[in-house]
Backbone of each chain as ProteinMPNN parsed JSONL, in Angstrom:
{"seq_chain_A": "XXXXXXXXXXXXXXXXXXXXXXXXXXXXXXXXXXXXXXXXXXXXXXXXXXXXXXXXXXXXXXXXXXXX", "coords_chain_A": {"N_chain_A": [[11.024, -18.773, -14.389], [11.988, -18.872, -17.802], [14.458, -18.049, -18.591], [17.889, -17.971, -18.029], [20.701, -16.494, -16.333], [24.002, -15.008, -16.253], [24.785, -13.035, -14.593], [25.647, -12.637, -11.947], [28.096, -14.014, -11.847], [29.469, -12.583, -13.827], [29.561, -10.056, -12.706], [31.266, -10.54, -10.602], [33.584, -11.201, -11.995], [34.148, -8.813, -13.118], [35.699, -6.978, -11.55], [34.447, -7.295, -9.084], [31.989, -5.998, -9.241], [29.418, -4.05, -7.896], [25.892, -4.566, -7.261], [24.556, -2.173, -7.246], [26.268, -0.517, -8.719], [26.117, -1.735, -11.224], [23.403, -1.39, -11.701], [23.255, 1.383, -11.953], [24.706, 1.741, -14.277], [23.09, 0.471, -16.108], [20.703, 1.767, -15.849], [18.564, 1.227, -14.193], [16.832, 0.302, -11.126], [18.535, -0.912, -8.154], [17.111, -2.955, -7.035], [15.787, -4.021, -9.191], [17.887, -5.117, -10.646], [18.595, -7.089, -8.809], [16.277, -8.657, -8.918], [16.39, -9.537, -11.582], [18.81, -10.925, -11.572], [18.219, -13.004, -9.855], [16.479, -14.443, -11.324], [13.808, -13.639, -11.219], [12.626, -11.774, -12.669], [12.236, -11.053, -16.046], [14.187, -9.152, -18.105], [13.581, -6.335, -20.359], [14.356, -6.322, -23.882], [16.0, -4.182, -24.466], [17.052, -3.492, -21.923], [18.391, -5.84, -21.402], [20.386, -5.805, -23.371], [21.722, -3.549, -22.5], [22.76, -4.45, -20.086], [24.486, -6.468, -20.955], [26.208, -4.859, -22.406], [27.296, -3.346, -20.357], [29.012, -5.146, -19.226], [30.603, -5.607, -21.342], [30.3, -7.741, -23.085], [28.878, -10.131, -25.459], [25.292, -10.5, -25.828], [24.43, -13.155, -25.551], [26.226, -14.231, -23.828], [25.449, -13.424, -21.42], [22.713, -13.919, -21.014], [20.692, -16.834, -21.365], [18.538, -19.225, -22.909], [16.63, -21.376, -20.951], [16.577, -24.638, -21.383], [14.364, -27.479, -21.157]], "CA_chain_A": [[11.439, -18.015, -15.58], [12.724, -19.746, -18.728], [15.738, -17.436, -18.978], [18.931, -17.971, -17.001], [21.696, -15.455, -16.606], [25.328, -15.131, -15.641], [25.101, -11.697, -14.089], [26.413, -12.699, -10.7], [29.477, -14.388, -12.189], [30.069, -11.485, -14.583], [29.867, -8.979, -11.748], [32.464, -10.969, -9.868], [34.734, -11.146, -12.909], [34.387, -7.414, -13.491], [36.139, -6.206, -10.39], [33.447, -7.409, -8.017], [31.043, -4.899, -9.458], [28.238, -4.166, -7.025], [24.592, -4.496, -7.932], [24.238, -0.752, -7.401], [27.063, 0.008, -9.837], [25.521, -2.262, -12.453], [22.103, -0.736, -11.859], [23.479, 2.741, -12.445], [25.143, 1.657, -15.679], [21.972, 0.0, -16.937], [19.61, 2.736, -15.747], [17.431, 0.66, -13.446], [17.106, 0.29, -9.692], [19.274, -2.082, -7.683], [16.138, -4.013, -6.789], [15.505, -4.662, -10.484], [19.055, -5.97, -10.926], [18.464, -8.259, -7.929], [15.191, -9.5, -9.449], [16.884, -10.18, -12.807], [19.876, -11.859, -11.184], [17.596, -14.163, -9.198], [15.494, -15.008, -12.273], [12.437, -13.318, -10.838], [12.116, -10.807, -13.642], [12.92, -11.088, -17.345], [14.302, -7.757, -18.548], [13.279, -6.035, -21.751], [15.504, -6.53, -24.776], [16.888, -3.026, -24.306], [17.782, -3.625, -20.646], [19.299, -6.986, -21.546], [21.551, -5.328, -24.132], [22.463, -2.606, -21.642], [23.511, -5.255, -19.112], [25.6, -7.078, -21.685], [27.124, -3.769, -22.74], [27.995, -2.949, -19.123], [30.079, -6.129, -19.014], [31.407, -5.671, -22.553], [30.207, -9.083, -23.688], [27.641, -10.299, -26.242], [24.083, -10.812, -25.054], [24.294, -14.594, -25.267], [27.104, -14.616, -22.715], [24.794, -13.015, -20.178], [21.416, -14.606, -20.903], [20.465, -17.996, -22.238], [17.243, -19.885, -22.753], [16.762, -22.578, -20.145], [15.839, -25.747, -22.007], [13.95, -28.5, -20.181]], "C_chain_A": [[12.276, -18.905, -16.506], [14.087, -19.187, -19.155], [16.701, -17.456, -17.793], [19.936, -16.87, -17.33], [22.978, -15.699, -15.813], [25.758, -13.817, -14.998], [25.98, -11.747, -12.838], [27.883, -13.017, -10.976], [30.178, -13.232, -12.903], [30.395, -10.294, -13.674], [31.153, -9.289, -11.01], [33.71, -10.812, -10.731], [35.064, -9.723, -13.356], [34.664, -6.577, -12.25], [35.156, -6.199, -9.241], [32.479, -6.223, -8.056], [29.815, -5.094, -8.56], [26.96, -4.109, -7.862], [24.213, -3.044, -8.184], [24.996, -0.155, -8.587], [26.497, -0.471, -11.168], [24.183, -1.577, -12.736], [22.262, 0.664, -12.439], [23.921, 2.737, -13.905], [23.98, 1.298, -16.603], [20.813, 1.003, -16.93], [18.364, 2.147, -15.119], [17.773, 0.716, -11.955], [17.893, -0.969, -9.322], [18.328, -3.258, -7.451], [15.78, -4.744, -8.087], [16.661, -5.565, -10.894], [18.976, -7.245, -10.086], [17.414, -9.216, -8.482], [15.64, -10.236, -10.714], [17.887, -11.27, -12.45], [19.305, -13.138, -10.569], [16.499, -14.806, -10.05], [14.05, -14.771, -11.853], [11.815, -12.297, -11.785], [12.933, -10.93, -14.923], [12.987, -9.674, -17.886], [13.852, -7.588, -19.997], [14.536, -6.271, -22.577], [16.516, -5.396, -24.607], [17.72, -3.141, -23.023], [18.785, -4.774, -20.714], [20.568, -6.567, -22.301], [22.397, -4.366, -23.296], [23.314, -3.363, -20.617], [24.728, -5.886, -19.78], [26.667, -6.035, -22.008], [27.933, -3.324, -21.522], [29.157, -3.892, -18.829], [31.002, -6.234, -20.237], [31.416, -7.044, -23.201], [28.935, -9.157, -24.533], [26.48, -10.744, -25.348], [24.015, -12.276, -24.636], [25.252, -15.074, -24.173], [26.508, -14.211, -21.362], [23.501, -13.815, -19.955], [21.383, -15.832, -21.808], [19.11, -18.606, -21.907], [17.445, -21.178, -21.982], [15.907, -23.679, -20.76], [15.506, -26.802, -20.957], [14.789, -29.703, -20.277]], "O_chain_A": [[13.171, -19.612, -16.043], [14.78, -19.783, -19.979], [16.363, -17.014, -16.695], [20.004, -16.385, -18.459], [23.021, -16.473, -14.857], [26.95, -13.53, -14.879], [26.937, -10.984, -12.706], [28.788, -12.388, -10.427], [31.338, -12.934, -12.621], [31.401, -9.614, -13.872], [32.01, -8.426, -10.819], [34.753, -10.353, -10.264], [36.135, -9.469, -13.905], [33.963, -5.611, -11.95], [35.045, -5.214, -8.51], [32.208, -5.563, -7.052], [29.255, -6.187, -8.489], [26.962, -3.664, -9.01], [23.62, -2.721, -9.213], [24.435, 0.618, -9.365], [26.408, 0.298, -12.125], [23.88, -1.23, -13.878], [21.496, 1.076, -13.31], [23.553, 3.625, -14.675], [23.906, 1.768, -17.738], [20.041, 1.078, -17.885], [17.244, 2.521, -15.466], [18.87, 1.127, -11.575], [17.916, -1.95, -10.065], [18.703, -4.414, -7.647], [15.505, -5.944, -8.075], [16.444, -6.652, -11.428], [19.252, -8.34, -10.576], [17.623, -10.429, -8.515], [15.317, -11.409, -10.903], [17.819, -12.389, -12.959], [19.857, -14.223, -10.752], [15.7, -15.604, -9.561], [13.177, -15.602, -12.102], [10.623, -12.0, -11.702], [14.164, -10.913, -14.892], [11.948, -9.051, -18.106], [13.756, -8.553, -20.754], [15.635, -6.402, -22.039], [17.726, -5.621, -24.605], [18.931, -2.917, -23.034], [19.881, -4.693, -20.16], [21.679, -6.93, -21.916], [23.625, -4.369, -23.377], [24.441, -2.967, -20.319], [25.84, -5.848, -19.254], [27.866, -6.294, -21.899], [29.106, -2.97, -21.64], [30.165, -3.484, -18.253], [32.053, -6.871, -20.173], [32.413, -7.46, -23.791], [28.022, -8.351, -24.356], [26.679, -11.289, -24.262], [23.602, -12.6, -23.523], [25.111, -16.182, -23.656], [27.001, -14.606, -20.306], [23.239, -14.313, -18.86], [21.982, -15.845, -22.883], [18.614, -18.51, -20.785], [18.32, -21.979, -22.312], [14.679, -23.657, -20.671], [16.252, -27.002, -19.999], [14.582, -30.66, -19.532]]}, "seq_chain_B": "XXXXXXXXXXXXXXXXXXXXXXXXXXXXXXXXXXXXXXXXXXXXXXXXXXXXXXXXXXXXXXXXXXXXXXXXXXXXXXXXXXXXXXXXXXXXXXXXXXXXXXXXXXXXXXXXXXXXXXXXXXXXXXXXXXXXXXXXXXXXXXXXXXXXXXXX", "coords_chain_B": {"N_chain_B": [[32.909, -16.127, -4.563], [32.002, -14.213, -2.778], [32.536, -11.722, -1.865], [32.918, -8.235, -2.084], [31.171, -7.948, -4.218], [28.92, -9.28, -3.474], [28.05, -8.046, -1.236], [25.843, -6.457, -1.154], [23.665, -8.08, -1.371], [21.288, -8.414, 0.068], [17.985, -7.323, -0.342], [17.155, -4.265, 0.046], [14.536, -1.86, 0.416], [13.206, -0.196, -2.484], [12.585, 3.242, -3.428], [10.027, 3.429, -4.464], [8.825, 1.147, -3.501], [8.808, 1.737, -0.819], [7.048, 3.892, -0.937], [4.741, 2.548, -1.659], [4.299, 1.031, 0.636], [3.862, 3.103, 2.441], [1.474, 4.2, 1.405], [-0.206, 1.969, 1.684], [-0.226, 1.499, 4.483], [-1.146, 3.975, 5.382], [-3.666, 4.296, 4.11], [-4.906, 1.958, 5.072], [-4.673, 2.27, 7.888], [-5.724, 4.9, 8.53], [-8.248, 5.081, 7.137], [-9.269, 2.657, 7.867], [-9.595, 3.027, 10.6], [-11.42, 5.114, 10.4], [-13.707, 3.836, 9.269], [-14.242, 1.981, 11.252], [-14.882, 3.62, 13.453], [-17.055, 4.883, 12.334], [-18.772, 2.733, 12.011], [-19.177, 1.981, 14.664], [-20.468, 4.213, 15.579], [-22.79, 4.118, 14.318], [-25.806, 5.219, 13.902], [-28.885, 6.551, 13.263], [-29.546, 8.809, 14.664], [-27.251, 10.278, 15.037], [-26.813, 11.69, 12.725], [-25.624, 13.531, 9.796], [-23.678, 15.339, 10.384], [-21.634, 14.553, 12.167], [-20.426, 12.517, 10.649], [-19.457, 13.842, 8.398], [-17.612, 15.565, 9.536], [-15.921, 13.681, 10.628], [-15.036, 12.418, 8.32], [-13.669, 14.501, 7.028], [-11.675, 14.909, 8.923], [-10.366, 12.43, 8.768], [-9.42, 12.489, 6.131], [-7.739, 14.685, 6.265], [-5.876, 13.776, 8.153], [-4.861, 11.627, 6.694], [-3.6, 12.866, 4.483], [-1.639, 14.368, 5.822], [-0.116, 12.319, 7.065], [0.764, 10.755, 4.846], [2.178, 12.679, 3.373], [4.173, 13.484, 5.218], [5.557, 11.042, 5.737], [6.405, 10.401, 3.156], [8.102, 12.521, 2.593], [10.093, 12.031, 4.492], [11.023, 9.544, 3.56], [12.015, 10.354, 1.095], [14.023, 12.084, 1.883], [15.797, 10.351, 3.059], [16.882, 8.967, 0.911], [17.495, 10.844, -1.487], [18.32, 10.724, -4.158], [17.262, 8.345, -5.217], [14.605, 8.952, -4.908], [14.202, 10.955, -6.756], [14.696, 9.723, -9.129], [13.517, 8.445, -12.268], [10.85, 6.021, -12.758], [11.823, 2.662, -13.313], [11.778, 0.021, -15.874], [10.724, -2.34, -14.707], [9.435, -1.376, -12.446], [7.501, 0.222, -13.668], [5.999, -1.732, -14.949], [5.032, -3.189, -12.756], [3.496, -1.193, -11.648], [1.52, -0.83, -13.617], [0.228, -3.34, -13.574], [-0.717, -3.372, -10.96], [-2.466, -1.242, -11.05], [-4.398, -2.28, -12.727], [-5.445, -4.367, -11.186], [-6.467, -2.818, -9.137], [-8.408, -1.416, -10.513], [-10.343, -3.351, -11.032], [-11.225, -3.802, -8.454], [-12.252, -1.288, -7.794], [-14.294, -1.154, -9.662], [-15.958, -3.141, -8.691], [-16.713, -1.917, -6.32], [-18.18, 0.218, -7.376], [-20.291, -1.159, -8.579], [-21.458, -2.257, -6.286], [-22.273, 0.09, -5.102], [-24.182, 0.917, -6.956], [-25.989, -1.129, -6.58], [-26.716, -0.54, -3.996], [-28.04, 1.861, -4.411], [-30.239, 0.969, -5.855], [-31.401, -0.519, -3.886], [-32.307, 1.386, -2.263], [-30.697, 2.775, -0.415], [-29.646, 5.475, 1.732], [-28.218, 8.746, 0.935], [-25.929, 9.252, 2.453], [-25.03, 6.698, 3.197], [-24.596, 5.578, 0.693], [-22.516, 7.219, -0.226], [-20.512, 6.435, 1.519], [-20.204, 3.744, 0.909], [-19.191, 3.981, -1.63], [-16.833, 5.344, -1.005], [-15.585, 3.359, 0.503], [-15.134, 1.496, -1.499], [-13.31, 2.91, -3.044], [-11.168, 3.192, -1.24], [-10.593, 0.492, -0.799], [-9.743, -0.199, -3.364], [-7.393, 1.31, -3.546], [-5.945, 0.112, -1.519], [-5.662, -2.462, -2.542], [-4.141, -1.866, -4.785], [-1.741, -0.794, -3.642], [-1.023, -2.976, -2.046], [-0.687, -4.956, -3.983], [1.5, -3.912, -5.328], [3.426, -4.054, -3.304], [3.717, -6.862, -2.795], [4.577, -7.576, -5.306], [6.966, -6.141, -5.603], [8.38, -7.44, -3.645], [8.803, -9.772, -4.898], [7.017, -11.827, -4.903], [4.899, -11.898, -6.689], [5.136, -12.2, -10.219]], "CA_chain_B": [[32.111, -15.012, -5.042], [31.234, -13.726, -1.631], [33.163, -10.516, -1.349], [32.184, -6.982, -2.241], [30.094, -8.086, -5.192], [27.724, -9.817, -2.845], [27.759, -7.342, 0.014], [24.532, -5.833, -1.215], [22.687, -9.078, -1.791], [19.995, -8.163, 0.709], [17.253, -6.371, -1.17], [16.464, -3.222, 0.775], [13.413, -1.35, -0.38], [13.355, 0.948, -3.375], [11.733, 4.354, -3.009], [8.636, 3.146, -4.84], [8.279, 0.155, -2.569], [8.504, 2.483, 0.415], [5.827, 4.662, -1.197], [3.615, 1.607, -1.628], [4.066, 0.728, 2.051], [3.267, 4.302, 3.057], [0.075, 4.268, 0.968], [-0.941, 0.839, 2.26], [-0.412, 1.716, 5.918], [-1.951, 5.179, 5.599], [-5.059, 3.986, 3.752], [-5.416, 0.949, 6.002], [-4.756, 2.81, 9.247], [-6.624, 6.049, 8.667], [-9.625, 4.792, 6.734], [-9.718, 1.543, 8.699], [-10.099, 3.653, 11.832], [-12.622, 5.877, 10.015], [-14.866, 2.956, 9.103], [-14.544, 1.381, 12.568], [-15.593, 4.647, 14.235], [-18.346, 5.079, 11.662], [-19.582, 1.552, 12.309], [-19.565, 2.029, 16.086], [-21.365, 5.354, 15.809], [-23.882, 4.008, 13.343], [-27.117, 5.472, 14.498], [-29.473, 7.679, 12.517], [-29.638, 9.987, 15.527], [-26.027, 11.079, 14.919], [-26.929, 12.572, 11.572], [-24.473, 13.591, 8.904], [-22.677, 16.284, 10.87], [-20.507, 13.796, 12.701], [-19.751, 11.764, 9.616], [-18.698, 14.752, 7.533], [-16.461, 15.994, 10.334], [-15.038, 12.519, 10.729], [-14.425, 12.204, 7.002], [-12.695, 15.58, 6.814], [-10.541, 14.615, 9.813], [-9.644, 11.28, 8.212], [-8.702, 12.929, 4.924], [-6.665, 15.567, 6.719], [-4.855, 12.907, 8.764], [-4.258, 10.84, 5.621], [-2.695, 13.744, 3.721], [-0.501, 14.698, 6.699], [0.711, 11.113, 7.257], [1.413, 10.388, 3.581], [3.154, 13.721, 3.032], [5.306, 13.428, 6.157], [6.345, 9.82, 5.526], [7.036, 10.47, 1.834], [9.234, 13.453, 2.722], [11.147, 11.313, 5.228], [11.587, 8.542, 2.642], [12.78, 11.061, 0.062], [15.225, 12.643, 2.513], [16.719, 9.246, 3.328], [17.587, 8.684, -0.34], [16.965, 11.808, -2.467], [18.643, 10.311, -5.53], [16.267, 7.346, -5.613], [13.291, 9.595, -4.958], [14.109, 11.768, -7.965], [14.915, 8.899, -10.322], [12.269, 7.974, -12.895], [10.57, 4.593, -12.573], [12.429, 1.825, -14.353], [10.799, -0.799, -16.6], [10.044, -3.278, -13.794], [8.525, -0.589, -11.61], [6.36, 0.623, -14.502], [5.185, -2.936, -15.155], [4.339, -3.451, -11.488], [2.498, -0.142, -11.501], [0.412, -1.123, -14.538], [-0.512, -4.51, -13.084], [-1.431, -3.014, -9.727], [-3.581, -0.384, -11.464], [-5.434, -3.158, -13.289], [-6.088, -5.037, -10.045], [-7.236, -1.799, -8.418], [-9.588, -1.038, -11.31], [-11.364, -4.382, -10.794], [-11.764, -3.559, -7.108], [-13.075, -0.081, -7.856], [-15.501, -1.52, -10.418], [-16.82, -3.871, -7.746], [-17.267, -0.895, -5.427], [-19.202, 0.969, -8.124], [-21.45, -2.058, -8.718], [-22.107, -2.321, -4.969], [-22.935, 1.385, -4.925], [-25.4, 0.883, -7.778], [-26.92, -2.033, -5.893], [-27.212, 0.221, -2.856], [-29.023, 2.827, -4.928], [-31.452, 0.215, -6.205], [-32.017, -0.99, -2.64], [-32.857, 2.544, -1.564], [-29.82, 3.317, 0.633], [-29.611, 6.946, 1.718], [-27.035, 9.337, 0.325], [-24.775, 9.091, 3.345], [-24.563, 5.315, 3.099], [-24.076, 5.414, -0.669], [-21.214, 7.893, -0.282], [-19.523, 5.64, 2.251], [-19.939, 2.516, 0.137], [-18.291, 4.409, -2.704], [-15.536, 5.624, -0.375], [-14.995, 2.063, 0.856], [-14.632, 0.924, -2.757], [-12.112, 3.666, -3.427], [-10.104, 2.83, -0.302], [-10.24, -0.905, -1.079], [-8.975, -0.201, -4.616], [-6.045, 1.815, -3.253], [-5.265, -0.92, -0.719], [-5.296, -3.54, -3.472], [-3.041, -1.347, -5.61], [-0.508, -0.739, -2.841], [-0.699, -4.347, -1.647], [-0.179, -5.634, -5.179], [2.852, -3.389, -5.562], [4.326, -4.561, -2.259], [4.047, -8.277, -3.022], [5.336, -7.646, -6.557], [8.334, -5.695, -5.317], [9.016, -8.493, -2.823], [9.089, -10.917, -5.765], [6.015, -12.888, -4.763], [4.229, -11.922, -7.988], [6.088, -11.926, -11.306]], "C_chain_B": [[31.311, -14.379, -3.897], [31.843, -12.474, -1.031], [32.286, -9.287, -1.578], [30.985, -7.115, -3.176], [28.799, -8.569, -4.558], [27.363, -9.128, -1.541], [26.342, -6.808, 0.038], [23.458, -6.814, -1.637], [21.31, -8.833, -1.179], [19.253, -7.076, -0.04], [16.504, -5.383, -0.303], [15.425, -2.607, -0.155], [13.809, -0.21, -1.302], [12.409, 2.039, -2.876], [10.272, 4.063, -3.32], [8.007, 2.069, -3.966], [7.932, 0.825, -1.233], [7.207, 3.279, 0.249], [4.599, 3.765, -1.131], [3.274, 1.243, -0.181], [3.395, 1.903, 2.757], [1.782, 4.388, 2.704], [-0.754, 3.174, 1.643], [-1.244, 1.086, 3.742], [-1.308, 2.93, 6.196], [-3.424, 4.916, 5.269], [-5.669, 3.015, 4.756], [-5.646, 1.515, 7.392], [-5.82, 3.887, 9.384], [-8.07, 5.673, 8.317], [-10.167, 3.545, 7.423], [-10.322, 2.083, 9.984], [-11.388, 4.419, 11.547], [-13.853, 4.975, 9.952], [-15.236, 2.258, 10.414], [-15.349, 2.365, 13.411], [-16.992, 4.86, 13.667], [-19.312, 3.946, 12.011], [-20.103, 1.601, 13.747], [-20.586, 3.133, 16.357], [-22.607, 5.263, 14.925], [-25.232, 4.081, 14.044], [-27.698, 6.674, 13.767], [-29.538, 8.955, 13.357], [-28.399, 10.878, 15.419], [-26.09, 12.06, 13.747], [-25.651, 12.637, 10.773], [-23.382, 14.532, 9.396], [-21.432, 15.587, 11.371], [-19.721, 13.132, 11.581], [-18.924, 12.667, 8.707], [-17.451, 15.25, 8.272], [-15.433, 14.897, 10.446], [-14.298, 12.286, 9.417], [-13.364, 13.257, 6.707], [-11.456, 15.337, 7.677], [-9.694, 13.479, 9.261], [-8.817, 11.695, 6.999], [-7.517, 13.816, 5.293], [-5.516, 14.732, 7.297], [-4.12, 12.102, 7.692], [-3.218, 11.674, 4.852], [-1.437, 14.053, 4.543], [0.456, 13.501, 6.803], [1.471, 10.763, 5.975], [2.496, 11.402, 3.218], [4.391, 13.616, 3.918], [6.186, 12.203, 5.893], [7.06, 9.829, 4.172], [8.238, 11.413, 1.866], [10.398, 12.762, 3.433], [11.824, 10.29, 4.308], [12.461, 9.197, 1.578], [14.08, 11.634, 0.639], [16.269, 11.563, 2.778], [17.537, 8.927, 2.072], [17.038, 9.586, -1.455], [17.195, 11.373, -3.919], [17.599, 9.322, -6.048], [14.895, 7.976, -5.762], [13.1, 10.386, -6.245], [14.259, 10.958, -9.251], [13.582, 8.469, -10.935], [12.086, 6.481, -12.661], [11.253, 3.8, -13.68], [11.374, 0.875, -14.923], [10.037, -1.765, -15.691], [9.046, -2.541, -12.91], [7.296, -0.145, -12.402], [5.419, -0.553, -14.732], [4.375, -3.272, -13.901], [3.216, -2.433, -11.286], [1.272, -0.429, -12.373], [-0.434, -2.284, -14.029], [-1.311, -4.184, -11.827], [-2.618, -2.108, -10.038], [-4.734, -1.228, -11.995], [-6.195, -3.851, -12.162], [-6.967, -4.047, -9.275], [-8.502, -1.426, -9.179], [-10.705, -2.065, -11.147], [-12.033, -4.15, -9.443], [-12.694, -2.352, -7.108], [-14.38, -0.361, -8.6], [-16.483, -2.265, -9.523], [-17.491, -2.899, -6.783], [-18.371, -0.105, -6.098], [-20.465, 0.117, -8.283], [-22.205, -2.173, -7.391], [-22.86, -1.02, -4.681], [-24.248, 1.429, -5.711], [-26.456, -0.014, -7.131], [-27.545, -1.322, -4.687], [-28.271, 1.235, -3.267], [-30.347, 2.136, -5.222], [-32.19, -0.261, -4.953], [-32.537, 0.164, -1.78], [-32.019, 3.054, -0.405], [-29.858, 4.84, 0.572], [-28.266, 7.453, 1.188], [-25.771, 9.156, 1.144], [-24.164, 7.696, 3.222], [-23.944, 5.057, 1.724], [-22.674, 6.019, -0.783], [-20.143, 7.065, 0.406], [-19.217, 4.306, 1.584], [-18.953, 2.843, -0.993], [-16.89, 4.692, -2.163], [-14.827, 4.315, -0.013], [-14.419, 1.381, -0.384], [-13.34, 1.583, -3.201], [-10.924, 3.282, -2.545], [-9.638, 1.395, -0.565], [-9.388, -0.994, -2.344], [-7.537, 0.267, -4.367], [-5.248, 0.813, -2.416], [-4.805, -2.073, -1.6], [-4.095, -3.109, -4.316], [-1.716, -1.365, -4.842], [-0.064, -2.14, -2.426], [-0.105, -5.142, -2.8], [1.258, -5.201, -5.459], [3.839, -3.982, -4.559], [4.713, -6.014, -2.53], [4.827, -8.449, -4.331], [6.787, -7.221, -6.327], [9.103, -6.726, -4.497], [9.298, -9.746, -3.646], [8.111, -12.056, -5.627], [5.244, -13.044, -6.067], [5.263, -11.585, -9.054], [5.618, -10.751, -12.141]], "O_chain_B": [[30.13, -14.061, -4.031], [31.688, -12.2, 0.159], [31.085, -9.296, -1.305], [29.94, -6.499, -2.972], [27.71, -8.29, -5.06], [26.469, -9.576, -0.822], [25.714, -6.712, 1.093], [22.442, -6.413, -2.205], [20.289, -9.025, -1.838], [19.82, -6.026, -0.343], [15.35, -5.618, 0.053], [15.452, -2.821, -1.367], [14.636, 0.633, -0.954], [11.552, 1.801, -2.024], [9.384, 4.405, -2.54], [6.801, 2.081, -3.722], [6.914, 0.524, -0.61], [6.378, 3.339, 1.158], [3.552, 4.16, -0.617], [2.101, 1.159, 0.183], [2.482, 1.723, 3.563], [0.939, 4.617, 3.571], [-1.864, 3.424, 2.114], [-2.375, 0.904, 4.194], [-2.121, 2.917, 7.12], [-4.315, 5.266, 6.043], [-6.788, 3.21, 5.23], [-6.685, 1.272, 8.006], [-6.702, 3.803, 10.238], [-8.992, 5.913, 9.096], [-11.381, 3.384, 7.552], [-11.4, 1.667, 10.409], [-12.329, 4.386, 12.339], [-14.903, 5.301, 10.504], [-16.409, 1.976, 10.659], [-16.363, 2.004, 14.008], [-17.97, 4.998, 14.401], [-20.495, 4.167, 12.267], [-21.268, 1.316, 14.023], [-21.443, 3.014, 17.232], [-23.372, 6.219, 14.807], [-25.702, 3.134, 14.675], [-27.044, 7.713, 13.672], [-29.581, 10.058, 12.811], [-28.472, 12.08, 15.674], [-25.484, 13.131, 13.788], [-24.704, 11.894, 11.033], [-22.27, 14.516, 8.868], [-20.312, 15.979, 11.043], [-18.491, 13.18, 11.565], [-17.822, 12.302, 8.295], [-16.37, 15.34, 7.69], [-14.229, 15.141, 10.37], [-13.101, 11.999, 9.402], [-12.289, 12.94, 6.197], [-10.328, 15.534, 7.224], [-8.465, 13.543, 9.277], [-7.659, 11.301, 6.86], [-6.437, 13.71, 4.712], [-4.347, 14.95, 6.977], [-2.905, 11.918, 7.771], [-2.098, 11.222, 4.612], [-0.32, 14.005, 4.029], [1.669, 13.645, 6.65], [2.675, 10.507, 6.012], [3.594, 11.028, 2.806], [5.52, 13.655, 3.428], [7.411, 12.313, 5.834], [8.178, 9.329, 4.051], [9.266, 11.141, 1.244], [11.551, 12.895, 3.021], [13.05, 10.187, 4.282], [13.509, 8.669, 1.206], [15.108, 11.663, -0.038], [17.471, 11.822, 2.73], [18.734, 8.652, 2.157], [16.22, 9.151, -2.266], [16.365, 11.626, -4.792], [17.116, 9.446, -7.173], [14.113, 7.588, -6.631], [11.989, 10.483, -6.767], [13.977, 11.461, -10.339], [12.632, 8.165, -10.214], [13.051, 5.763, -12.397], [11.26, 4.213, -14.84], [10.214, 0.913, -14.511], [8.841, -1.985, -15.883], [7.944, -3.03, -12.659], [6.183, -0.136, -11.875], [4.198, -0.397, -14.713], [3.19, -3.595, -13.979], [2.13, -2.772, -10.815], [0.134, -0.29, -11.925], [-1.663, -2.221, -14.05], [-2.435, -4.656, -11.65], [-3.653, -2.187, -9.377], [-5.902, -0.928, -11.744], [-7.424, -3.918, -12.175], [-8.06, -4.388, -8.823], [-9.54, -1.153, -8.577], [-11.881, -1.702, -11.124], [-13.249, -4.285, -9.307], [-13.772, -2.377, -6.513], [-15.441, 0.132, -8.216], [-17.693, -2.044, -9.592], [-18.674, -3.032, -6.467], [-19.384, 0.211, -5.474], [-21.578, 0.621, -8.137], [-23.436, -2.186, -7.369], [-23.942, -1.03, -4.094], [-25.273, 1.902, -5.22], [-27.647, 0.297, -7.134], [-28.731, -1.478, -4.399], [-29.263, 1.44, -2.568], [-31.421, 2.637, -4.89], [-33.414, -0.392, -4.942], [-33.123, -0.046, -0.718], [-32.548, 3.698, 0.501], [-30.074, 5.426, -0.489], [-27.315, 6.69, 1.02], [-24.686, 8.937, 0.604], [-22.945, 7.538, 3.151], [-22.907, 4.404, 1.608], [-21.767, 5.415, -1.356], [-19.006, 6.996, -0.06], [-18.1, 3.798, 1.684], [-18.02, 2.089, -1.268], [-15.89, 4.327, -2.781], [-13.617, 4.183, -0.2], [-13.353, 0.768, -0.328], [-12.408, 0.926, -3.664], [-9.815, 3.074, -3.038], [-8.439, 1.114, -0.557], [-8.429, -1.763, -2.399], [-6.587, -0.302, -4.905], [-4.036, 0.679, -2.579], [-3.704, -2.596, -1.433], [-3.16, -3.88, -4.532], [-0.708, -1.88, -5.326], [1.127, -2.453, -2.451], [0.849, -5.899, -2.625], [2.117, -6.02, -5.785], [4.951, -4.366, -4.923], [5.894, -6.361, -2.5], [5.644, -9.362, -4.452], [7.716, -7.872, -6.805], [10.318, -6.867, -4.635], [9.948, -10.675, -3.166], [8.336, -13.139, -6.168], [4.964, -14.159, -6.505], [6.162, -10.777, -8.819], [6.286, -10.369, -13.101]]}, "name": "protein", "num_of_chains": 2, "seq": "XXXXXXXXXXXXXXXXXXXXXXXXXXXXXXXXXXXXXXXXXXXXXXXXXXXXXXXXXXXXXXXXXXXXXXXXXXXXXXXXXXXXXXXXXXXXXXXXXXXXXXXXXXXXXXXXXXXXXXXXXXXXXXXXXXXXXXXXXXXXXXXXXXXXXXXXXXXXXXXXXXXXXXXXXXXXXXXXXXXXXXXXXXXXXXXXXXXXXXXXXXXXXXXXXXXXXXXXXXXX"}
């Protein structure tokens, strides 16, 4: 996947938020959060914004394009 | 970063993945057994009475197994069972449906070939059933490997 993310770090910095808690805030399953976190699934723009919103940070602080 | 935030790192199955496993095992087990018995009993002397009874039994067993296992899965986590599919699950569902449609199309083509070759109605019906079962196995199998992260 060409997109990297900082979800794991952001979860840690936000009171050790669990994947389940993040999933509930975003409106997806925990398995989808795991897939996103491990770069196995690129979320839709809406889900990406929801994740950023859950952490209270701009989108670019959560996701970034992985340049070669 | 290895405290509570990572306690749930292991990816247990979602309700839809469990459903895919239930479908895969039920279709594979019940109709696999059906076709094995059918193959072993393949003799024109048996006639269609046995096969229709066997098919009804297989369908009955399939419905019972799927219903019972789905109820158990739903009881284990009712919240997940009632939740709508999320975007990744919908995408996996669409891709698995596409793969299943190719399989079913192949089954239909084989059925047409059987008609042209003069197969009897009983054989044609079972070729079509095999195509349908194969399509459902492909669908469930595709979902399982997708949920496991093997397919993107």
